[in-house]
Z-matrix of the N, CA and C atoms (Angstrom, degrees):
N
C 1 1.451
C 2 1.527 1 110.96
N 3 1.322 2 117.67 1 -33.41
C 4 1.460 3 120.33 2 -178.57
C 5 1.515 4 111.06 3 -62.29
N 6 1.328 5 116.76 4 -46.33
C 7 1.465 6 119.76 5 -179.38
C 8 1.518 7 110.61 6 -60.04
N 9 1.343 8 117.13 7 -44.20
C 10 1.464 9 119.28 8 -179.68
C 11 1.521 10 111.16 9 -60.77
N 12 1.323 11 117.66 10 -39.68
C 13 1.464 12 120.92 11 178.18
C 14 1.523 13 110.57 12 -64.05
N 15 1.327 14 116.03 13 -40.78
C 16 1.464 15 120.13 14 178.82
C 17 1.525 16 110.77 15 -67.84
N 18 1.323 17 117.57 16 -40.74
C 19 1.471 18 121.23 17 177.91
C 20 1.525 19 110.09 18 -62.59
N 21 1.328 20 116.30 19 -43.68
C 22 1.469 21 120.43 20 179.75
C 23 1.526 22 110.52 21 -62.51
N 24 1.328 23 117.14 22 -43.45
C 25 1.461 24 121.27 23 179.51
C 26 1.530 25 111.13 24 -63.10
N 27 1.337 26 116.93 25 -29.60
C 28 1.461 27 121.86 26 179.21
C 29 1.527 28 111.83 27 -83.44
N 30 1.342 29 117.07 28 -7.71
C 31 1.461 30 120.63 29 178.32
C 32 1.512 31 114.70 30 82.79
N 33 1.322 32 118.00 31 17.61
C 34 1.465 33 120.99 32 178.43
C 35 1.528 34 107.46 33 -67.70
N 36 1.348 35 118.01 34 120.88
C 37 1.462 36 121.46 35 -168.77
C 38 1.528 37 116.32 36 -68.85
N 39 1.334 38 118.33 37 -23.32
C 40 1.457 39 119.41 38 179.84
C 41 1.517 40 110.49 39 -154.78
N 42 1.323 41 115.72 40 156.04
C 43 1.459 42 120.89 41 174.99
C 44 1.519 43 108.15 42 -148.00
N 45 1.309 44 114.47 43 160.53
C 46 1.465 45 121.20 44 179.69
C 47 1.515 46 108.54 45 -129.06
N 48 1.318 47 115.97 46 141.83
C 49 1.455 48 122.42 47 178.94
C 50 1.518 49 107.62 48 -121.95
N 51 1.344 50 116.91 49 125.20
C 52 1.462 51 121.87 50 177.89
C 53 1.520 52 107.49 51 -100.97
N 54 1.332 53 115.59 52 119.88
C 55 1.463 54 120.85 53 177.67
C 56 1.523 55 109.01 54 -84.08
N 57 1.301 56 115.85 55 145.49
C 58 1.460 57 121.07 56 -179.87
C 59 1.525 58 111.69 57 -87.48
N 60 1.335 59 117.07 58 35.42
C 61 1.456 60 120.53 59 175.57
C 62 1.528 61 109.05 60 -82.50
N 63 1.309 62 117.23 61 177.79
C 64 1.462 63 121.37 62 -176.28
C 65 1.530 64 111.75 63 -60.24
N 66 1.308 65 118.48 64 -37.57
C 67 1.464 66 122.12 65 -178.61
C 68 1.531 67 112.25 66 -84.57
N 69 1.332 68 118.03 67 -6.24
C 70 1.461 69 122.55 68 -173.70
C 71 1.528 70 109.44 69 48.73
N 72 1.304 71 114.65 70 63.89
C 73 1.449 72 123.03 71 -177.79
C 74 1.521 73 110.69 72 -69.85
N 75 1.330 74 115.95 73 136.03
C 76 1.463 75 122.31 74 176.98
C 77 1.527 76 107.99 75 -108.63
N 78 1.324 77 115.94 76 127.23
C 79 1.457 78 120.77 77 174.39
C 80 1.510 79 107.48 78 -108.68
N 81 1.327 80 115.74 79 122.68
C 82 1.450 81 121.72 80 -178.85
C 83 1.522 82 108.87 81 -98.54
N 84 1.315 83 115.76 82 132.80
C 85 1.460 84 122.60 83 -178.08
C 86 1.521 85 109.54 84 -120.21
N 87 1.328 86 116.24 85 144.32
C 88 1.467 87 122.08 86 175.10
C 89 1.516 88 107.92 87 -122.16
N 90 1.329 89 115.44 88 137.64
C 91 1.459 90 120.60 89 -179.79
C 92 1.527 91 109.84 90 -65.11
N 93 1.328 92 114.98 91 128.14
C 94 1.466 93 122.28 92 179.77
C 95 1.522 94 106.76 93 -130.71
N 96 1.309 95 116.06 94 93.58
C 97 1.468 96 119.94 95 -174.75
C 98 1.509 97 109.88 96 75.28
N 99 1.328 98 116.74 97 -118.42
C 100 1.458 99 121.75 98 -179.13
C 101 1.520 100 112.94 99 -100.97
N 102 1.329 101 117.18 100 -0.53
C 103 1.465 102 121.20 101 -175.89
C 104 1.524 103 109.99 102 -133.89
N 105 1.317 104 115.81 103 162.71
C 106 1.456 105 121.08 104 176.91
C 107 1.522 106 110.51 105 -91.26
N 108 1.329 107 114.96 106 142.27
C 109 1.457 108 121.99 107 174.00
C 110 1.519 109 107.30 108 -112.42
N 111 1.325 110 116.75 109 142.18
C 112 1.462 111 120.70 110 177.91
C 113 1.521 112 108.73 111 -67.74
N 114 1.305 113 115.48 112 126.52
C 115 1.469 114 121.51 113 179.33
C 116 1.523 115 110.84 114 -97.99
N 117 1.339 116 116.46 115 -41.45
C 118 1.463 117 120.35 116 -178.37
C 119 1.520 118 109.59 117 -165.02
N 120 1.321 119 115.63 118 156.50
C 121 1.458 120 122.78 119 173.69
C 122 1.517 121 107.47 120 -133.30
N 123 1.336 122 116.30 121 129.17
C 124 1.459 123 120.47 122 -177.68
C 125 1.522 124 110.15 123 -155.89
N 126 1.347 125 117.19 124 167.81
C 127 1.467 126 119.84 125 178.55
C 128 1.529 127 111.44 126 -67.94
N 129 1.313 128 116.67 127 145.54
C 130 1.453 129 122.26 128 178.79
C 131 1.525 130 111.38 129 -55.98
N 132 1.328 131 118.00 130 -39.44
C 133 1.471 132 121.12 131 -179.16
C 134 1.523 133 111.33 132 -56.59
N 135 1.326 134 117.47 133 -39.02
C 136 1.474 135 120.06 134 179.19
C 137 1.522 136 110.03 135 -66.08
N 138 1.324 137 116.69 136 -43.88
C 139 1.461 138 120.94 137 -178.82
C 140 1.525 139 110.35 138 -61.07
N 141 1.328 140 117.02 139 -42.76
C 142 1.459 141 121.00 140 -177.03
C 143 1.521 142 113.12 141 -72.41
N 144 1.317 143 117.46 142 -23.46
C 145 1.464 144 121.19 143 -175.35
C 146 1.516 145 113.76 144 -105.52
N 147 1.320 146 117.63 145 15.67
C 148 1.463 147 121.24 146 178.47
C 149 1.520 148 109.26 147 -128.14
N 150 1.305 149 115.33 148 163.28
C 151 1.454 150 122.01 149 177.06
C 152 1.523 151 108.58 150 -79.14
N 153 1.334 152 119.42 151 140.52
C 154 1.472 153 120.21 152 178.94
C 155 1.530 154 113.23 153 -53.09
N 156 1.314 155 118.45 154 -29.74
C 157 1.463 156 120.99 155 177.40
C 158 1.527 157 111.34 156 -62.77
N 159 1.331 158 116.73 157 -28.32
C 160 1.466 159 121.04 158 178.12
C 161 1.525 160 112.94 159 -70.46
N 162 1.313 161 116.72 160 -16.95
C 163 1.461 162 121.16 161 -177.56
C 164 1.520 163 112.39 162 -82.14
N 165 1.322 164 117.80 163 -8.01
C 166 1.462 165 123.80 164 178.68
C 167 1.518 166 111.80 165 53.58
N 168 1.323 167 115.18 166 42.49
C 169 1.459 168 119.41 167 178.56
C 170 1.518 169 111.95 168 -113.18
N 171 1.330 170 116.39 169 -0.19
C 172 1.449 171 121.56 170 -173.60
C 173 1.428 172 116.40 171 -62.79
């Protein structure tokens, strides 16, 4: 949580968090004001095998 707060304070528009669960779930966040809002959650394999434009985070 600390890193996300620091990223938000720096104005970084998006971040991704990879969970160490069996599916290696990726949660994508988009900066919304001073905090991040969850944009999407999906398996890491999908993220790695698609074009970033497909993630609708642009």
